[in-house]
C-alpha positions as CSV (number, residue, x, y, z in Angstrom):
1,M,126.9,85.2,81.3
2,M,123.1,85.0,81.1
3,N,120.2,85.5,78.8
4,A,118.8,89.0,79.2
5,R,115.2,89.7,79.9
6,L,114.2,87.0,82.4
7,P,110.8,87.4,84.3
8,V,112.3,86.8,87.7
9,A,115.5,87.4,89.6
10,V,116.2,86.2,93.2
11,V,118.7,87.8,95.5
12,G,119.4,85.5,98.4
13,A,119.1,81.8,97.6
14,G,119.4,80.4,101.2
15,N,117.0,77.9,102.8
16,M,113.8,79.7,101.7
17,G,115.1,81.6,98.7
18,G,116.8,78.5,97.3
19,A,113.6,76.5,97.7
20,M,111.7,79.2,95.8
21,V,114.2,79.1,93.0
22,E,113.8,75.3,92.7
23,R,110.0,75.7,92.7
24,L,110.1,78.4,90.0
25,C,112.6,76.5,87.8
26,E,110.6,73.3,88.0
27,A,107.5,75.3,86.9
28,G,109.4,76.5,83.8
29,T,110.1,80.0,85.0
30,A,113.5,81.4,83.9
31,V,115.3,82.8,87.0
32,A,118.5,84.8,87.6
33,V,120.0,84.2,91.0
34,C,122.5,86.2,93.0
35,D,124.0,84.7,96.2
36,I,127.4,85.1,97.8
37,D,127.6,81.5,99.0
38,P,129.3,79.1,96.4
39,A,127.2,76.2,97.7
40,R,124.0,78.1,97.1
41,Q,125.2,79.1,93.6
42,R,125.8,75.5,92.8
43,Q,122.3,74.5,94.0
44,A,120.8,77.3,91.9
45,L,122.7,76.2,88.8
46,A,121.6,72.6,89.4
47,A,118.0,73.7,89.6
48,G,118.3,75.4,86.2
49,A,118.8,79.0,87.2
50,E,121.3,81.4,85.7
51,L,123.8,83.1,88.0
52,A,124.5,86.8,88.5
53,D,127.5,88.0,90.4
54,T,125.9,91.1,91.9
55,P,122.3,92.3,92.6
56,S,122.7,94.9,89.9
57,L,123.6,92.3,87.3
58,A,120.6,90.2,88.5
59,A,118.4,93.2,88.0
60,S,119.9,93.9,84.6
61,A,118.6,90.5,83.4
62,L,115.0,91.4,84.3
63,A,112.4,91.8,81.5
64,D,110.2,94.9,81.5
65,G,107.6,94.4,84.2
66,G,109.8,91.7,85.8
67,V,110.1,90.9,89.5
68,L,113.1,91.0,91.8
69,I,112.6,88.8,94.8
70,V,114.7,89.8,97.8
71,C,115.1,87.0,100.3
72,V,118.0,88.0,102.5
73,V,118.1,88.1,106.3
74,D,117.5,91.6,107.6
75,A,116.9,95.3,106.8
76,Q,120.6,96.2,106.4
77,Q,121.1,93.4,103.9
78,S,117.9,94.5,102.1
79,R,119.1,98.1,101.8
80,E,122.5,96.9,100.6
81,V,121.0,94.6,98.0
82,L,118.7,97.3,96.7
83,F,120.5,100.6,97.2
84,G,124.2,99.7,97.9
85,P,127.1,100.2,95.5
86,D,126.2,97.2,93.4
87,G,122.5,97.4,94.3
88,A,119.7,96.2,92.1
89,V,117.9,99.5,91.9
90,S,120.8,101.0,89.8
91,R,119.8,98.6,86.9
92,M,116.0,98.4,87.4
93,R,113.5,100.3,85.3
94,G,110.2,101.9,86.0
95,G,107.3,99.4,85.9
96,Q,109.4,96.6,87.5
97,T,108.7,95.3,91.0
98,V,110.6,94.3,94.1
99,M,109.1,91.6,96.3
100,L,110.4,91.9,99.8
101,C,110.4,88.6,101.7
102,P,112.7,89.2,104.8
103,T,111.2,89.6,108.2
104,I,112.1,93.2,109.0
105,A,110.5,96.1,110.9
106,P,107.5,97.7,109.3
107,Q,109.2,101.1,109.2
108,D,112.1,99.6,107.2
109,V,109.7,98.1,104.7
110,E,108.0,101.4,104.3
111,A,111.3,103.3,103.9
112,L,112.4,100.8,101.2
113,A,109.1,101.1,99.4
114,V,109.4,104.9,99.3
115,G,112.9,104.7,97.8
116,L,111.6,102.3,95.2
117,S,108.5,104.3,94.4
118,E,110.7,107.4,93.8
119,R,112.2,105.4,90.9
120,G,108.9,104.1,89.6
121,I,109.5,100.6,91.0
122,G,106.6,98.8,92.7
123,C,107.0,97.1,96.1
124,I,105.2,94.0,97.3
125,D,105.6,93.5,101.1
126,A,105.7,89.7,101.1
127,P,107.1,88.0,104.2
128,L,106.8,84.2,104.1
129,S,106.4,81.4,106.5
130,G,106.4,77.6,106.6
131,G,110.0,76.4,106.1
132,P,112.0,75.3,103.1
133,A,110.0,72.1,102.4
134,R,106.8,74.1,102.0
135,A,108.5,76.8,100.0
136,R,109.8,74.0,97.7
137,D,106.3,72.4,97.2
138,G,104.5,75.8,96.9
139,S,102.5,75.4,100.1
140,M,104.2,78.1,102.2
141,S,102.3,81.1,103.5
142,L,102.7,84.5,101.9
143,M,101.5,87.6,103.7
144,L,101.0,90.2,101.0
145,A,100.6,93.9,101.4
146,A,100.6,96.0,98.2
147,P,98.2,97.9,95.9
148,A,95.6,95.6,94.5
149,A,96.6,96.4,90.9
150,L,100.2,95.3,91.6
151,L,99.2,92.0,93.2
152,Q,96.8,91.4,90.2
153,R,99.7,92.0,87.8
154,H,101.8,89.4,89.4
155,Q,99.1,86.9,90.5
156,D,100.5,84.1,88.3
157,L,104.0,84.3,89.9
158,L,102.5,84.6,93.4
159,A,100.3,81.5,92.7
160,R,103.3,79.6,91.5
161,L,105.2,80.4,94.8
162,S,102.4,79.8,97.2
163,S,99.0,78.1,97.5
164,R,98.4,79.9,100.8
165,R,98.4,83.6,100.0
166,F,96.9,86.1,102.5
167,V,96.2,89.6,101.2
168,I,96.6,91.7,104.3
169,S,95.9,95.1,103.0
170,E,97.1,97.6,100.4
171,R,99.3,99.3,103.0
172,V,103.0,98.3,102.5
173,G,104.3,97.4,106.0
174,D,101.2,95.4,107.0
175,G,102.7,92.2,105.7
176,A,105.7,92.8,108.0
177,R,103.4,93.6,110.9
178,T,101.5,90.3,110.4
179,K,104.7,88.3,110.1
180,L,106.0,89.8,113.4
181,V,102.8,88.9,115.2
182,N,103.0,85.3,113.8
183,N,106.7,84.9,114.6
184,L,106.3,86.2,118.1
185,L,103.7,83.5,118.7
186,A,106.1,81.0,117.1
187,G,108.8,82.1,119.5
188,I,106.5,82.0,122.5
189,N,105.4,78.5,121.5
190,L,108.9,77.3,121.0
191,V,110.1,78.7,124.4
192,G,107.1,77.1,126.0
193,A,107.8,73.7,124.4
194,A,111.4,73.8,125.5
195,E,110.5,74.9,129.0
196,V,108.0,72.1,129.6
197,L,110.3,69.4,128.2
198,A,113.1,70.7,130.4
199,L,110.6,70.4,133.3
200,A,109.7,66.9,132.2
201,D,113.4,66.1,132.3
202,R,113.7,67.4,135.9
203,L,110.6,65.3,136.8
204,G,112.3,62.2,135.5
205,L,110.0,61.7,132.6
206,D,111.1,60.3,129.2
207,L,111.2,63.2,126.8
208,G,110.1,61.3,123.7
209,T,107.1,59.8,125.4
210,T,106.2,63.2,126.9
211,L,106.3,64.8,123.5
212,D,104.2,61.9,122.1
213,V,101.5,62.9,124.6
214,I,101.8,66.6,123.9
215,E,101.5,66.1,120.2
216,Q,98.1,64.3,120.7
217,S,96.8,66.7,123.4
218,S,96.0,70.3,124.1
219,G,99.7,71.4,124.4
220,Q,100.6,70.6,120.8
221,S,102.2,73.2,118.6
222,W,103.7,72.7,115.2
223,I,106.9,74.5,116.0
224,G,107.2,72.7,119.3
225,S,106.9,69.3,117.7
226,D,109.2,70.1,114.8
227,R,112.0,71.5,116.9
228,M,111.8,69.5,120.0
229,R,111.6,66.1,118.2
230,R,115.0,66.9,116.6
231,A,116.4,68.4,119.8
232,I,115.5,65.3,121.8
233,A,117.5,63.3,119.3
234,G,120.5,65.6,119.7
235,D,120.1,67.0,116.2
236,L,120.9,70.7,116.3
237,E,122.0,71.1,112.7
238,P,120.5,74.4,111.8
239,R,117.3,74.5,109.7
240,A,116.3,77.8,111.3
241,H,119.1,79.5,113.2
242,V,118.6,80.8,116.7
243,T,119.5,84.3,115.3
244,L,116.4,84.3,113.2
245,L,113.8,84.1,116.0
246,E,116.1,86.2,118.2
247,K,115.8,88.9,115.6
248,D,112.1,88.4,114.9
249,T,111.0,88.3,118.5
250,R,113.0,91.4,119.3
251,L,111.5,93.2,116.3
252,A,108.0,92.1,117.4
253,V,108.5,93.4,120.9
254,E,109.9,96.7,119.6
255,A,106.8,97.0,117.4
256,A,104.6,96.3,120.4
257,Q,106.3,98.9,122.4
258,A,106.0,101.5,119.6
259,A,102.2,100.7,119.6
260,G,102.0,101.1,123.3
261,F,101.3,97.4,123.9
262,D,102.9,95.5,126.8
263,G,102.0,91.9,126.8
264,P,103.0,89.3,129.4
265,L,104.9,86.8,127.3
266,G,106.5,88.4,124.2
267,A,109.4,90.2,126.0
268,R,110.1,87.1,128.1
269,A,110.3,84.9,125.1
270,A,112.6,87.3,123.3
271,A,114.9,87.4,126.3
272,V,115.3,83.6,126.1
273,F,116.4,83.8,122.5
274,A,118.8,86.6,123.5
275,Q,120.2,84.3,126.2
276,A,120.7,81.5,123.7
277,R,122.6,83.8,121.4
278,A,124.7,85.0,124.3
279,A,125.4,81.4,125.2
280,G,127.1,80.8,121.8
281,L,124.1,79.1,120.2
282,A,123.5,81.8,117.5
283,D,124.3,79.4,114.6
284,R,122.6,76.4,116.0
285,D,119.1,75.3,115.2
286,D,116.6,77.1,117.4
287,G,115.7,73.8,118.9
288,A,118.9,74.4,120.9
289,L,116.6,76.1,123.5
290,L,116.0,72.7,124.9
291,P,119.6,71.9,125.9
292,L,120.0,75.5,127.1
293,L,117.0,75.3,129.5
294,R,118.0,71.8,130.6
295,S,121.5,73.1,131.4
296,Q,120.0,76.1,133.3
297,A,117.8,73.8,135.3
298,R,120.7,71.6,136.3
299,Q,122.8,74.6,137.4
300,S,120.0,76.0,139.5
301,H,119.4,72.8,141.4
């Protein structure tokens, strides 16, 4: 089915994983890809990757010292991909490395890293940010936490994937902590952008003009502009599903609580994403917060 001994395998070729696959293939890196979605499989083939039916088969294609990139949604999927019945670890060898890209709780990253270490497999805690376009052109952010020697060993691959690499520490889990802090702020900014545009609507203002002003003034945020511009146009086709920031803000608030920190905004932002999910918007673009808050404003009037 595939040529053995490839330098990289990717499990999870969705929006971000698929963009990384395209990036690597374009750079001449041979890649094995495992994804359960036939559409993603076709995209990977078109990019020049080779397909593996299971994570274990993807891992079996790895060369000595190769890297398995895990780019699934959550901790449960990560555990299944690595340690499940057809998990990658069953076919990995000592000296190989797993690069964990999902946004998951720090304790889950740490637990996965321990399980890998017991088998002589390295772990790079490597959550990413920036969206598929930046993953495709190599300008996404990578938040890296791993022993310095491991990062040095794979510096060429990491450079191919990202021009914005932040080495957080050598403590696996700190990448996840940094990503949760970032995504909590992204969630707060997005809720704030949706709130003020819903307010603008109640005040009788034109939403496009209002956003024009915000984008050139002190209220500007990248995620607010990106999501609200599409939402104003009625485009809620998912680039980033509501479920993602619902998960990430919830995990961030849980991490804050575990650290004994009680901030004024995080939990409230997380509650808005939970409301959006409960309202049936889980699979919509997270810009759907705008119609949700506009609807709530009309109902309360």
